[in-house]
Backbone and ligand atoms as CSV (ligand in chain L), in Angstrom:
chain,resi,resn,atom,element,x,y,z
A,1,MET,N,N,0.845,-1.198,-0.001
A,1,MET,CA,C,0.000,0.000,-0.003
A,1,MET,C,C,0.877,1.246,-0.001
A,2,ILE,N,N,0.289,2.304,-0.454
A,2,ILE,CA,C,1.058,3.532,-0.545
A,2,ILE,C,C,0.604,4.504,0.538
A,3,ALA,N,N,1.486,4.874,1.389
A,3,ALA,CA,C,1.169,5.891,2.374
A,3,ALA,C,C,1.689,7.214,1.839
A,4,GLN,N,N,0.814,8.030,1.333
A,4,GLN,CA,C,1.207,9.287,0.701
A,4,GLN,C,C,2.047,10.145,1.648
A,5,GLY,N,N,3.183,10.544,1.181
A,5,GLY,CA,C,4.003,11.447,1.975
A,5,GLY,C,C,4.527,10.821,3.249
A,6,GLY,N,N,4.289,9.555,3.412
A,6,GLY,CA,C,4.647,8.932,4.671
A,6,GLY,C,C,6.040,8.351,4.721
A,7,ASN,N,N,6.792,8.555,3.674
A,7,ASN,CA,C,8.117,7.935,3.707
A,7,ASN,C,C,9.232,8.960,3.808
A,8,GLY,N,N,8.974,9.982,4.573
A,8,GLY,CA,C,9.989,11.022,4.749
A,8,GLY,C,C,11.306,10.475,5.259
A,9,VAL,N,N,11.221,9.528,6.156
A,9,VAL,CA,C,12.452,8.982,6.719
A,9,VAL,C,C,13.229,8.211,5.662
A,10,ASP,N,N,12.520,7.435,4.870
A,10,ASP,CA,C,13.140,6.739,3.747
A,10,ASP,C,C,13.867,7.732,2.853
A,11,ASP,N,N,13.142,8.786,2.494
A,11,ASP,CA,C,13.698,9.770,1.585
A,11,ASP,C,C,14.937,10.403,2.195
A,12,LEU,N,N,14.805,10.734,3.465
A,12,LEU,CA,C,15.909,11.417,4.125
A,12,LEU,C,C,17.130,10.517,4.164
A,13,ASN,N,N,16.936,9.273,4.521
A,13,ASN,CA,C,18.062,8.347,4.547
A,13,ASN,C,C,18.696,8.241,3.182
A,14,ASN,N,N,17.830,8.226,2.187
A,14,ASN,CA,C,18.314,8.080,0.837
A,14,ASN,C,C,19.152,9.264,0.398
A,15,VAL,N,N,18.617,10.439,0.636
A,15,VAL,CA,C,19.340,11.643,0.233
A,15,VAL,C,C,20.632,11.733,1.035
A,16,ALA,N,N,20.544,11.439,2.343
A,16,ALA,CA,C,21.735,11.538,3.186
A,16,ALA,C,C,22.818,10.582,2.687
A,17,SER,N,N,22.417,9.356,2.334
A,17,SER,CA,C,23.428,8.404,1.904
A,17,SER,C,C,24.016,8.829,0.562
A,18,GLU,N,N,23.191,9.413,-0.263
A,18,GLU,CA,C,23.684,9.853,-1.565
A,18,GLU,C,C,24.625,11.049,-1.432
A,19,VAL,N,N,24.250,11.989,-0.568
A,19,VAL,CA,C,25.110,13.151,-0.368
A,19,VAL,C,C,26.440,12.700,0.261
A,20,ALA,N,N,26.338,11.769,1.208
A,20,ALA,CA,C,27.560,11.277,1.851
A,20,ALA,C,C,28.460,10.595,0.833
A,21,ARG,N,N,27.844,9.874,-0.088
A,21,ARG,CA,C,28.634,9.215,-1.132
A,21,ARG,C,C,29.370,10.249,-1.980
A,22,MET,N,N,28.646,11.316,-2.329
A,22,MET,CA,C,29.271,12.345,-3.150
A,22,MET,C,C,30.386,13.018,-2.365
A,23,ALA,N,N,30.141,13.233,-1.071
A,23,ALA,CA,C,31.149,13.897,-0.259
A,23,ALA,C,C,32.398,13.024,-0.150
A,24,GLY,N,N,32.218,11.736,-0.315
A,24,GLY,CA,C,33.341,10.819,-0.261
A,24,GLY,C,C,34.291,10.995,-1.428
A,25,GLY,N,N,33.908,11.825,-2.363
A,25,GLY,CA,C,34.821,12.143,-3.443
A,25,GLY,C,C,34.696,11.239,-4.660
A,26,GLU,N,N,33.470,10.808,-4.937
A,26,GLU,CA,C,33.283,10.067,-6.174
A,26,GLU,C,C,33.707,10.974,-7.332
A,27,PRO,N,N,34.317,10.402,-8.340
A,27,PRO,CA,C,34.934,11.215,-9.381
A,27,PRO,C,C,33.979,12.207,-10.055
A,28,ASN,N,N,32.708,11.866,-10.096
A,28,ASN,CA,C,31.802,12.766,-10.817
A,28,ASN,C,C,31.202,13.831,-9.922
A,29,ALA,N,N,31.605,13.909,-8.682
A,29,ALA,CA,C,31.006,14.909,-7.809
A,29,ALA,C,C,32.068,15.670,-7.016
A,30,PRO,N,N,33.023,16.269,-7.722
A,30,PRO,CA,C,34.136,16.915,-7.031
A,30,PRO,C,C,33.686,18.039,-6.100
A,31,ASP,N,N,32.577,18.697,-6.422
A,31,ASP,CA,C,32.161,19.852,-5.634
A,31,ASP,C,C,31.702,19.480,-4.231
A,32,ALA,N,N,31.344,18.227,-4.027
A,32,ALA,CA,C,30.787,17.856,-2.735
A,32,ALA,C,C,31.871,17.411,-1.751
A,33,ARG,N,N,33.112,17.397,-2.199
A,33,ARG,CA,C,34.167,16.823,-1.360
A,33,ARG,C,C,34.437,17.572,-0.066
A,34,ASN,N,N,34.210,18.874,-0.092
A,34,ASN,CA,C,34.552,19.654,1.092
A,34,ASN,C,C,33.413,19.778,2.089
A,35,LEU,N,N,32.337,19.057,1.860
A,35,LEU,CA,C,31.198,19.196,2.773
A,35,LEU,C,C,31.494,18.547,4.119
A,36,SER,N,N,31.083,19.238,5.174
A,36,SER,CA,C,31.194,18.644,6.511
A,36,SER,C,C,29.975,17.778,6.759
A,37,ASP,N,N,30.024,16.977,7.825
A,37,ASP,CA,C,28.858,16.172,8.170
A,37,ASP,C,C,27.659,17.071,8.412
A,38,ARG,N,N,27.940,18.222,9.006
A,38,ARG,CA,C,26.865,19.163,9.281
A,38,ARG,C,C,26.220,19.638,7.974
A,39,ASP,N,N,27.064,19.984,6.985
A,39,ASP,CA,C,26.546,20.412,5.691
A,39,ASP,C,C,25.683,19.316,5.091
A,40,ILE,N,N,26.189,18.092,5.199
A,40,ILE,CA,C,25.478,16.969,4.600
A,40,ILE,C,C,24.104,16.819,5.247
A,41,ALA,N,N,24.078,16.931,6.579
A,41,ALA,CA,C,22.809,16.814,7.276
A,41,ALA,C,C,21.867,17.947,6.871
A,42,ASP,N,N,22.431,19.147,6.710
A,42,ASP,CA,C,21.604,20.299,6.321
A,42,ASP,C,C,21.012,20.103,4.927
A,43,ILE,N,N,21.856,19.628,4.024
A,43,ILE,CA,C,21.384,19.441,2.659
A,43,ILE,C,C,20.289,18.370,2.630
A,44,ALA,N,N,20.539,17.297,3.367
A,44,ALA,CA,C,19.545,16.225,3.400
A,44,ALA,C,C,18.239,16.737,3.970
A,45,ALA,N,N,18.325,17.566,5.023
A,45,ALA,CA,C,17.114,18.099,5.636
A,45,ALA,C,C,16.394,19.023,4.670
A,46,TYR,N,N,17.189,19.776,3.913
A,46,TYR,CA,C,16.576,20.667,2.932
A,46,TYR,C,C,15.794,19.866,1.887
A,47,TYR,N,N,16.448,18.861,1.348
A,47,TYR,CA,C,15.755,18.062,0.329
A,47,TYR,C,C,14.536,17.366,0.907
A,48,ASP,N,N,14.643,16.943,2.159
A,48,ASP,CA,C,13.503,16.275,2.751
A,48,ASP,C,C,12.336,17.236,2.963
A,49,SER,N,N,12.651,18.532,3.061
A,49,SER,CA,C,11.588,19.496,3.294
A,49,SER,C,C,10.851,19.850,2.005
A,50,LEU,N,N,11.435,19.485,0.878
A,50,LEU,CA,C,10.785,19.800,-0.387
A,50,LEU,C,C,9.504,18.974,-0.528
A,51,PRO,N,N,8.546,19.533,-1.232
A,51,PRO,CA,C,7.284,18.795,-1.376
A,51,PRO,C,C,7.492,17.473,-2.134
A,52,LYS,N,N,6.806,16.469,-1.676
A,52,LYS,CA,C,6.941,15.158,-2.304
A,52,LYS,C,C,5.565,14.590,-2.612
A,53,ALA,N,N,5.489,13.934,-3.721
A,53,ALA,CA,C,4.295,13.190,-4.057
A,53,ALA,C,C,3.018,13.984,-3.777
A,54,ARG,N,N,3.037,15.255,-4.167
A,54,ARG,CA,C,1.809,16.022,-4.007
A,54,ARG,C,C,0.777,15.559,-4.996
A,55,THR,N,N,1.287,15.168,-6.136
A,55,THR,CA,C,0.397,14.590,-7.118
A,55,THR,C,C,0.254,13.125,-6.742
A,56,ALA,N,N,-0.797,12.522,-7.206
A,56,ALA,CA,C,-0.888,11.074,-7.031
A,56,ALA,C,C,0.279,10.480,-7.797
A,57,PRO,N,N,0.829,9.378,-7.317
A,57,PRO,CA,C,1.909,8.754,-8.074
A,57,PRO,C,C,1.436,8.352,-9.472
A,58,ALA,N,N,2.383,8.191,-10.372
A,58,ALA,CA,C,2.050,7.805,-11.744
A,58,ALA,C,C,1.295,6.468,-11.736
A,59,ARG,N,N,0.423,6.292,-12.703
A,59,ARG,CA,C,-0.363,5.055,-12.772
A,59,ARG,C,C,-0.117,4.352,-14.105
A,60,TYR,N,N,-0.407,3.065,-14.091
A,60,TYR,CA,C,-0.143,2.292,-15.301
A,60,TYR,C,C,-0.998,2.705,-16.480
A,61,ASP,N,N,-2.201,3.301,-16.176
A,61,ASP,CA,C,-3.088,3.669,-17.270
A,61,ASP,C,C,-2.994,5.150,-17.637
A,62,GLU,N,N,-1.956,5.784,-17.142
A,62,GLU,CA,C,-1.779,7.209,-17.409
A,62,GLU,C,C,-0.952,7.364,-18.678
A,63,THR,N,N,-1.631,7.630,-19.763
A,63,THR,CA,C,-0.933,7.536,-21.055
A,63,THR,C,C,0.096,8.629,-21.272
A,64,SER,N,N,0.042,9.712,-20.485
A,64,SER,CA,C,1.055,10.758,-20.664
A,64,SER,C,C,2.400,10.325,-20.064
A,65,ALA,N,N,2.383,9.291,-19.265
A,65,ALA,CA,C,3.642,8.822,-18.659
A,65,ALA,C,C,4.379,7.946,-19.676
A,66,PRO,N,N,5.717,8.054,-19.691
A,66,PRO,CA,C,6.491,7.187,-20.590
A,66,PRO,C,C,6.199,5.709,-20.300
A,67,ALA,N,N,6.238,4.901,-21.337
A,67,ALA,CA,C,5.943,3.486,-21.189
A,67,ALA,C,C,6.820,2.819,-20.123
A,68,LEU,N,N,8.065,3.228,-20.039
A,68,LEU,CA,C,8.947,2.594,-19.042
A,68,LEU,C,C,8.441,2.840,-17.629
A,69,VAL,N,N,7.847,4.000,-17.406
A,69,VAL,CA,C,7.320,4.312,-16.079
A,69,VAL,C,C,6.117,3.415,-15.768
A,70,ARG,N,N,5.253,3.231,-16.754
A,70,ARG,CA,C,3.981,2.554,-16.525
A,70,ARG,C,C,4.090,1.038,-16.605
A,71,VAL,N,N,4.750,0.564,-17.642
A,71,VAL,CA,C,4.748,-0.884,-17.894
A,71,VAL,C,C,6.139,-1.481,-18.017
A,72,GLY,N,N,7.149,-0.619,-18.045
A,72,GLY,CA,C,8.499,-1.136,-18.203
A,72,GLY,C,C,8.693,-1.740,-19.595
A,73,ASP,N,N,9.678,-2.591,-19.715
A,73,ASP,CA,C,9.916,-3.287,-20.966
A,73,ASP,C,C,10.407,-4.691,-20.652
A,74,PRO,N,N,9.463,-5.636,-20.594
A,74,PRO,CA,C,9.822,-7.006,-20.178
A,74,PRO,C,C,10.923,-7.615,-21.033
A,75,LEU,N,N,10.938,-7.285,-22.314
A,75,LEU,CA,C,11.954,-7.891,-23.193
A,75,LEU,C,C,13.367,-7.468,-22.792
A,76,ARG,N,N,13.478,-6.323,-22.170
A,76,ARG,CA,C,14.781,-5.869,-21.720
A,76,ARG,C,C,14.937,-5.999,-20.195
A,77,ASN,N,N,14.004,-6.719,-19.562
A,77,ASN,CA,C,14.053,-6.884,-18.106
A,77,ASN,C,C,13.974,-5.565,-17.345
A,78,ILE,N,N,13.226,-4.619,-17.899
A,78,ILE,CA,C,13.041,-3.358,-17.189
A,78,ILE,C,C,11.668,-3.383,-16.536
A,79,ALA,N,N,11.658,-3.391,-15.213
A,79,ALA,CA,C,10.387,-3.362,-14.492
A,79,ALA,C,C,9.859,-1.938,-14.494
A,80,PRO,N,N,8.516,-1.791,-14.482
A,80,PRO,CA,C,7.967,-0.426,-14.464
A,80,PRO,C,C,8.427,0.332,-13.214
A,81,CYS,N,N,8.771,1.595,-13.389
A,81,CYS,CA,C,9.204,2.400,-12.240
A,81,CYS,C,C,8.140,2.397,-11.142
A,82,ILE,N,N,6.870,2.430,-11.554
A,82,ILE,CA,C,5.789,2.533,-10.569
A,82,ILE,C,C,5.636,1.258,-9.728
A,83,ALA,N,N,6.308,0.188,-10.132
A,83,ALA,CA,C,6.247,-1.029,-9.329
A,83,ALA,C,C,7.044,-0.888,-8.041
A,84,CYS,N,N,7.938,0.087,-7.991
A,84,CYS,CA,C,8.758,0.278,-6.786
A,84,CYS,C,C,8.664,1.698,-6.233
A,85,HIS,N,N,8.528,2.660,-7.130
A,85,HIS,CA,C,8.599,4.061,-6.691
A,85,HIS,C,C,7.230,4.669,-6.428
A,86,GLY,N,N,6.226,3.863,-6.234
A,86,GLY,CA,C,4.898,4.409,-5.969
A,86,GLY,C,C,4.081,4.409,-7.239
A,87,GLY,N,N,2.832,4.005,-7.139
A,87,GLY,CA,C,1.964,3.855,-8.293
A,87,GLY,C,C,1.196,2.571,-8.081
A,88,THR,N,N,1.750,1.483,-8.569
A,88,THR,CA,C,1.111,0.211,-8.255
A,88,THR,C,C,1.653,-0.362,-6.949
A,89,ASP,N,N,2.884,-0.017,-6.622
A,89,ASP,CA,C,3.450,-0.512,-5.377
A,89,ASP,C,C,4.563,0.429,-4.958
A,90,HIS,N,N,4.929,0.314,-3.703
A,90,HIS,CA,C,6.052,1.131,-3.236
A,90,HIS,C,C,6.977,0.251,-2.402
A,91,LYS,N,N,8.156,0.014,-2.922
A,91,LYS,CA,C,9.103,-0.857,-2.245
A,91,LYS,C,C,9.916,-0.081,-1.219
A,92,LEU,N,N,10.174,-0.728,-0.128
A,92,LEU,CA,C,10.956,-0.113,0.931
A,92,LEU,C,C,12.287,0.398,0.365
A,93,GLY,N,N,12.582,1.632,0.680
A,93,GLY,CA,C,13.866,2.170,0.245
A,93,GLY,C,C,13.840,2.834,-1.114
A,94,ALA,N,N,12.762,2.659,-1.856
A,94,ALA,CA,C,12.666,3.321,-3.152
A,94,ALA,C,C,11.988,4.673,-2.949
A,95,PRO,N,N,12.721,5.750,-3.160
A,95,PRO,CA,C,12.153,7.073,-2.862
A,95,PRO,C,C,11.081,7.513,-3.852
A,96,TRP,N,N,10.223,8.432,-3.409
A,96,TRP,CA,C,9.317,9.073,-4.362
A,96,TRP,C,C,10.169,9.852,-5.344
A,97,LEU,N,N,9.813,9.818,-6.586
A,97,LEU,CA,C,10.593,10.542,-7.585
A,97,LEU,C,C,9.886,11.815,-8.026
A,98,GLU,N,N,8.597,11.875,-7.776
A,98,GLU,CA,C,7.790,13.025,-8.216
A,98,GLU,C,C,8.387,14.322,-7.702
A,99,GLY,N,N,8.660,15.217,-8.613
A,99,GLY,CA,C,9.103,16.548,-8.236
A,99,GLY,C,C,10.597,16.690,-7.950
A,100,MET,N,N,11.358,15.601,-8.085
A,100,MET,CA,C,12.810,15.768,-7.919
A,100,MET,C,C,13.336,16.531,-9.139
A,101,PRO,N,N,14.391,17.333,-8.926
A,101,PRO,CA,C,14.917,18.106,-10.059
A,101,PRO,C,C,15.370,17.181,-11.187
A,102,LYS,N,N,15.061,17.565,-12.409
A,102,LYS,CA,C,15.396,16.716,-13.547
A,102,LYS,C,C,16.898,16.416,-13.609
A,103,GLU,N,N,17.716,17.438,-13.407
A,103,GLU,CA,C,19.168,17.245,-13.507
A,103,GLU,C,C,19.623,16.178,-12.502
A,104,TYR,N,N,19.048,16.257,-11.302
A,104,TYR,CA,C,19.400,15.280,-10.272
A,104,TYR,C,C,19.033,13.879,-10.741
A,105,LEU,N,N,17.833,13.730,-11.257
A,105,LEU,CA,C,17.382,12.407,-11.698
A,105,LEU,C,C,18.256,11.862,-12.820
A,106,VAL,N,N,18.569,12.721,-13.779
A,106,VAL,CA,C,19.391,12.282,-14.910
A,106,VAL,C,C,20.751,11.800,-14.400
A,107,VAL,N,N,21.351,12.593,-13.515
A,107,VAL,CA,C,22.676,12.221,-13.002
A,107,VAL,C,C,22.613,10.899,-12.249
A,108,GLN,N,N,21.579,10.721,-11.416
A,108,GLN,CA,C,21.479,9.462,-10.662
A,108,GLN,C,C,21.338,8.277,-11.605
A,109,LEU,N,N,20.476,8.435,-12.608
A,109,LEU,CA,C,20.242,7.310,-13.530
A,109,LEU,C,C,21.502,6.996,-14.325
A,110,LYS,N,N,22.197,8.033,-14.774
A,110,LYS,CA,C,23.428,7.800,-15.521
A,110,LYS,C,C,24.506,7.192,-14.622
A,111,ASP,N,N,24.514,7.612,-13.356
A,111,ASP,CA,C,25.492,7.056,-12.425
A,111,ASP,C,C,25.211,5.579,-12.126
A,112,PHE,N,N,23.926,5.249,-12.010
A,112,PHE,CA,C,23.579,3.822,-11.845
A,112,PHE,C,C,24.040,3.055,-13.083
A,113,LYS,N,N,23.707,3.610,-14.232
A,113,LYS,CA,C,24.024,2.948,-15.507
A,113,LYS,C,C,25.532,2.709,-15.633
A,114,GLY,N,N,26.306,3.725,-15.288
A,114,GLY,CA,C,27.752,3.610,-15.424
A,114,GLY,C,C,28.404,2.910,-14.244
A,115,GLY,N,N,27.592,2.563,-13.224
A,115,GLY,CA,C,28.127,1.845,-12.071
A,115,GLY,C,C,28.839,2.745,-11.062
A,116,MET,N,N,28.767,4.074,-11.241
A,116,MET,CA,C,29.381,4.967,-10.257
A,116,MET,C,C,28.543,5.006,-8.988
A,117,ARG,N,N,27.236,4.868,-9.135
A,117,ARG,CA,C,26.382,4.769,-7.959
A,117,ARG,C,C,26.032,3.303,-7.751
A,118,ARG,N,N,26.370,2.792,-6.591
A,118,ARG,CA,C,26.205,1.358,-6.349
A,118,ARG,C,C,25.440,1.056,-5.084
A,119,ASN,N,N,24.706,2.032,-4.558
A,119,ASN,CA,C,24.054,1.778,-3.278
A,119,ASN,C,C,22.629,1.223,-3.400
A,120,ASP,N,N,22.256,0.760,-4.573
A,120,ASP,CA,C,20.979,0.050,-4.707
A,120,ASP,C,C,21.271,-1.410,-4.326
A,121,SER,N,N,20.665,-1.845,-3.235
A,121,SER,CA,C,21.152,-3.064,-2.592
A,121,SER,C,C,21.204,-4.286,-3.494
A,122,HIS,N,N,20.220,-4.485,-4.343
A,122,HIS,CA,C,20.247,-5.691,-5.172
A,122,HIS,C,C,20.634,-5.382,-6.618
A,123,GLY,N,N,21.184,-4.217,-6.822
A,123,GLY,CA,C,21.577,-3.863,-8.182
A,123,GLY,C,C,20.406,-3.618,-9.105
A,124,GLN,N,N,19.201,-3.416,-8.496
A,124,GLN,CA,C,18.011,-3.264,-9.331
A,124,GLN,C,C,18.140,-2.099,-10.297
A,125,MET,N,N,18.522,-0.953,-9.729
A,125,MET,CA,C,18.609,0.232,-10.571
A,125,MET,C,C,19.740,0.104,-11.590
A,126,ARG,N,N,20.844,-0.507,-11.182
A,126,ARG,CA,C,21.957,-0.657,-12.131
A,126,ARG,C,C,21.569,-1.558,-13.294
A,127,ASN,N,N,20.904,-2.668,-12.972
A,127,ASN,CA,C,20.544,-3.599,-14.035
A,127,ASN,C,C,19.588,-2.961,-15.040
A,128,MET,N,N,18.636,-2.191,-14.497
A,128,MET,CA,C,17.642,-1.585,-15.405
A,128,MET,C,C,18.238,-0.480,-16.243
A,129,THR,N,N,19.004,0.402,-15.582
A,129,THR,CA,C,19.500,1.560,-16.320
A,129,THR,C,C,20.524,1.152,-17.384
A,130,ARG,N,N,21.184,0.025,-17.167
A,130,ARG,CA,C,22.119,-0.445,-18.185
A,130,ARG,C,C,21.409,-0.711,-19.514
A,131,GLN,N,N,20.105,-1.031,-19.406
A,131,GLN,CA,C,19.322,-1.323,-20.606
A,131,GLN,C,C,18.686,-0.067,-21.201
A,132,MET,N,N,18.832,1.046,-20.513
A,132,MET,CA,C,18.134,2.256,-20.969
A,132,MET,C,C,19.056,3.162,-21.787
A,133,SER,N,N,18.473,3.763,-22.828
A,133,SER,CA,C,19.234,4.721,-23.625
A,133,SER,C,C,19.245,6.075,-22.929
A,134,SER,N,N,20.128,6.952,-23.365
A,134,SER,CA,C,20.170,8.306,-22.797
A,134,SER,C,C,18.846,9.015,-23.019
A,135,THR,N,N,18.238,8.781,-24.162
A,135,THR,CA,C,16.953,9.424,-24.453
A,135,THR,C,C,15.892,8.955,-23.474
A,136,GLU,N,N,15.890,7.670,-23.183
A,136,GLU,CA,C,14.901,7.147,-22.231
A,136,GLU,C,C,15.144,7.712,-20.841
A,137,ILE,N,N,16.393,7.843,-20.468
A,137,ILE,CA,C,16.725,8.417,-19.169
A,137,ILE,C,C,16.200,9.851,-19.095
A,138,GLU,N,N,16.431,10.605,-20.154
A,138,GLU,CA,C,15.925,11.990,-20.216
A,138,GLU,C,C,14.412,12.001,-20.081
A,139,GLN,N,N,13.756,11.095,-20.777
A,139,GLN,CA,C,12.284,11.093,-20.783
A,139,GLN,C,C,11.689,10.785,-19.417
A,140,VAL,N,N,12.218,9.761,-18.746
A,140,VAL,CA,C,11.632,9.426,-17.448
A,140,VAL,C,C,11.970,10.502,-16.420
A,141,ALA,N,N,13.193,11.077,-16.508
A,141,ALA,CA,C,13.576,12.144,-15.577
A,141,ALA,C,C,12.680,13.352,-15.791
A,142,ASP,N,N,12.459,13.683,-17.046
A,142,ASP,CA,C,11.611,14.832,-17.367
A,142,ASP,C,C,10.199,14.611,-16.843
A,143,PHE,N,N,9.700,13.419,-17.034
A,143,PHE,CA,C,8.355,13.099,-16.581
A,143,PHE,C,C,8.232,13.274,-15.056
A,144,TYR,N,N,9.142,12.671,-14.320
A,144,TYR,CA,C,9.023,12.754,-12.852
A,144,TYR,C,C,9.262,14.178,-12.356
A,145,ALA,N,N,10.193,14.879,-12.972
A,145,ALA,CA,C,10.483,16.251,-12.522
A,145,ALA,C,C,9.274,17.164,-12.742
A,146,ARG,N,N,8.592,16.967,-13.838
A,146,ARG,CA,C,7.466,17.842,-14.157
A,146,ARG,C,C,6.257,17.595,-13.276
A,147,ARG,N,N,6.197,16.472,-12.615
A,147,ARG,CA,C,4.991,16.164,-11.847
A,147,ARG,C,C,4.783,17.057,-10.612
A,148,SER,N,N,5.820,17.676,-10.119
A,148,SER,CA,C,5.622,18.495,-8.920
A,148,SER,C,C,4.680,19.644,-9.197
A,149,THR,N,N,4.950,20.350,-10.282
A,149,THR,CA,C,4.148,21.530,-10.560
A,149,THR,C,C,2.700,21.149,-10.866
A,150,ALA,N,N,2.511,20.001,-11.475
A,150,ALA,CA,C,1.156,19.593,-11.829
A,150,ALA,C,C,0.280,19.504,-10.578
A,151,GLY,N,N,0.883,19.162,-9.447
A,151,GLY,CA,C,0.098,18.945,-8.250
A,151,GLY,C,C,0.010,20.161,-7.334
A,152,GLU,N,N,0.627,21.256,-7.718
A,152,GLU,CA,C,0.672,22.391,-6.804
A,152,GLU,C,C,-0.505,23.323,-6.941
A,153,GLY,N,N,-1.457,22.932,-7.746
A,153,GLY,CA,C,-2.697,23.681,-7.836
A,153,GLY,C,C,-2.571,25.006,-8.562
A,154,ARG,N,N,-1.552,25.148,-9.412
A,154,ARG,CA,C,-1.420,26.402,-10.142
A,154,ARG,C,C,-2.317,26.388,-11.354
L,1,HEC,C1,C,12.589,-3.234,-8.499
L,1,HEC,C2,C,12.331,-1.961,-7.863
L,1,HEC,C3,C,12.672,-0.699,-8.645
L,1,HEC,C4,C,12.244,-0.369,-9.909
L,1,HEC,C5,C,11.381,-1.172,-10.847
L,1,HEC,C6,C,12.791,0.946,-10.169
L,1,HEC,N1,N,13.503,1.390,-9.114
L,1,HEC,FE1,FE,14.502,3.159,-8.952
L,1,HEC,N2,N,15.174,2.643,-7.124
L,1,HEC,C7,C,14.836,1.500,-6.428
L,1,HEC,C8,C,15.453,1.532,-5.118
L,1,HEC,C9,C,15.315,0.449,-4.039
L,1,HEC,C10,C,16.177,2.736,-5.039
L,1,HEC,C11,C,17.009,3.255,-3.874
L,1,HEC,C12,C,18.432,2.796,-4.046
L,1,HEC,C13,C,19.282,3.361,-2.944
L,1,HEC,O1,O,19.181,2.901,-1.810
L,1,HEC,O2,O,20.029,4.306,-3.201
L,1,HEC,C14,C,15.971,3.408,-6.318
L,1,HEC,C15,C,16.542,4.629,-6.625
L,1,HEC,C16,C,16.222,5.366,-7.748
L,1,HEC,C17,C,16.693,6.714,-8.023
L,1,HEC,C18,C,17.593,7.541,-7.133
L,1,HEC,C19,C,16.708,8.448,-6.297
L,1,HEC,C20,C,17.462,9.296,-5.314
L,1,HEC,O3,O,16.825,9.790,-4.369
L,1,HEC,O4,O,18.670,9.470,-5.457
L,1,HEC,C21,C,16.160,7.090,-9.206
L,1,HEC,C22,C,16.357,8.417,-9.916
L,1,HEC,C23,C,15.346,5.987,-9.694
L,1,HEC,N3,N,15.415,4.939,-8.791
L,1,HEC,C24,C,14.638,6.002,-10.870
L,1,HEC,C25,C,13.911,4.917,-11.366
L,1,HEC,C26,C,13.244,4.929,-12.638
L,1,HEC,C27,C,13.174,6.113,-13.577
L,1,HEC,C28,C,12.697,3.696,-12.792
L,1,HEC,C29,C,11.948,3.146,-13.999
L,1,HEC,C30,C,12.697,3.147,-15.255
L,1,HEC,C31,C,12.996,2.932,-11.598
L,1,HEC,N4,N,13.747,3.715,-10.759
L,1,HEC,C32,C,12.589,1.636,-11.365
L,1,HEC,C33,C,14.044,0.475,-6.897
L,1,HEC,C34,C,13.465,0.411,-8.140
């Protein structure tokens, strides 16, 4: 079941672990190397304070969503994003993606694909993104990033 907005702690842990990874000096994130633990905690708290999942999560029958989000691609072993990130199901540890900045999403997906980000415990994200083209990565990132504004009642 999906508890709307109820996974703040999950999200926070996720952002904190990701920021900590970058601070560790991964080659693609040189700017984060000088962050103190305090900075890291502040950044994580900031991201956690951002609105999440204000819109209903993407659904399988929502035709404006990219096919990979709704149904995945079984022939390439790509499970639908909504099977873990909210929609049809929400797996423990899989953060809400709605409203995350597009640039952030693209970088994370490319890092999973290239194996620079390895903190997905069963390699789920790495295995899937390896099968995805750059265009597909752009499309799903764009879709999730745009969903925040859709739900803000403007
Ligand atoms: C089988 C379950 C599963 C599926 C399917 C899945 N993900 Fe994930 N994803 C996860 C988990 C678990 C994490 C958290 C990994 C970690 O601990 O860092 C994650 C992390 C992410 C992140 C990093 C978020 C952050 O806060 O840094 C992005 C971006 C992402 N997934 C995008 C996608 C997209 C786009 C799809 C569909 C193409 C997708 N995922 C499909 C399980 C899944």
